[in-house]
C-alpha positions, 0 to 999 in steps of 0.5 A: 527918939524921945517920947512923951509917955513912959510905959512904966508910968502908964502901967503904974497908973493902971495898977493903982485903980484895979480895985474899982468898978470898970467905969470908975477905973476909966475915970480914975486912970484918966484923972491920974494920967491928966495929972501926970501929963498936964494938958495932954490927956483927953478927959471926955471919952468918945467910944468908937468901934474897931475891926482889926485883924479879925477882932472887934472891940471898941476904943476911946482915945486918951492921947494921939499923935503921929508918934504915940497913942494911949487908948482904952480898948476892949469888949464886953463879949470877948473877941479874938484875932491877929495883933498886927505886925508893925515894923515901925512901932511897938505896943503895950497892953495893960490889962485892966479887967478880964483876961487876955490870951496870946500865942506866937509862932511855934508856941503850943501853949498860950500866955495868959494875962490878967488885971495888972499884967502887961503884954509888950508887942515888940517891933516886927513881932506878931501874935494871935490874941483872945480877949476871953469873955470880956477884957479891957486894956489901957493900950500904949503904942509908940513909933510910927502911928500912921504906919499902923493905920492900914492894919487898923482900918483894913477890916473896915474897908474890905470886910465890914464896910462900916464907912461910918466907923471909918470916918469916925476913926479918922475924925477922932484920931485926926482931931487928937493928932492935930491937938498934939501937934499944936501943943508941941509947937506952942511948947517949942515957941514958949522955950 
């Protein structure tokens, strides 16, 4: 299965701007990815809340389709929860600022990740994680993105009941996924 994005290129773009203040880093990474993937990256950041696996943060979508997404995700106050277990997708988290801890089943020691590090969550793998004090990541998922959505909205549906966030989530993701589908169709017609 061929994907649009390469985790190594995303990681390289993230590492190249780690020395910048956070807002400048977001802008520089967005610009860099826009140049590497022309016409695919959303340049206007639209933040929305996310409650998933017991953790709360906020995210902004740079790219979304049925098979991939690239987002900024994080929190200025820290959070902790479950990563989710995805049978049909894998996830890469590139730490931009702050610190993130993980542990898996049977682990008695935590894994610590700092700016420049990448956490790779393989298919069918689940871990506990903590964004310590504050943490921001560039996150990339590939596989069946729709199969990830139940985990992504369950806390909102059954705990926070934040229907405004639920609608905002589907509106923004849907807009990005439709945009990606139109571009793929146009590219196929142009061949």
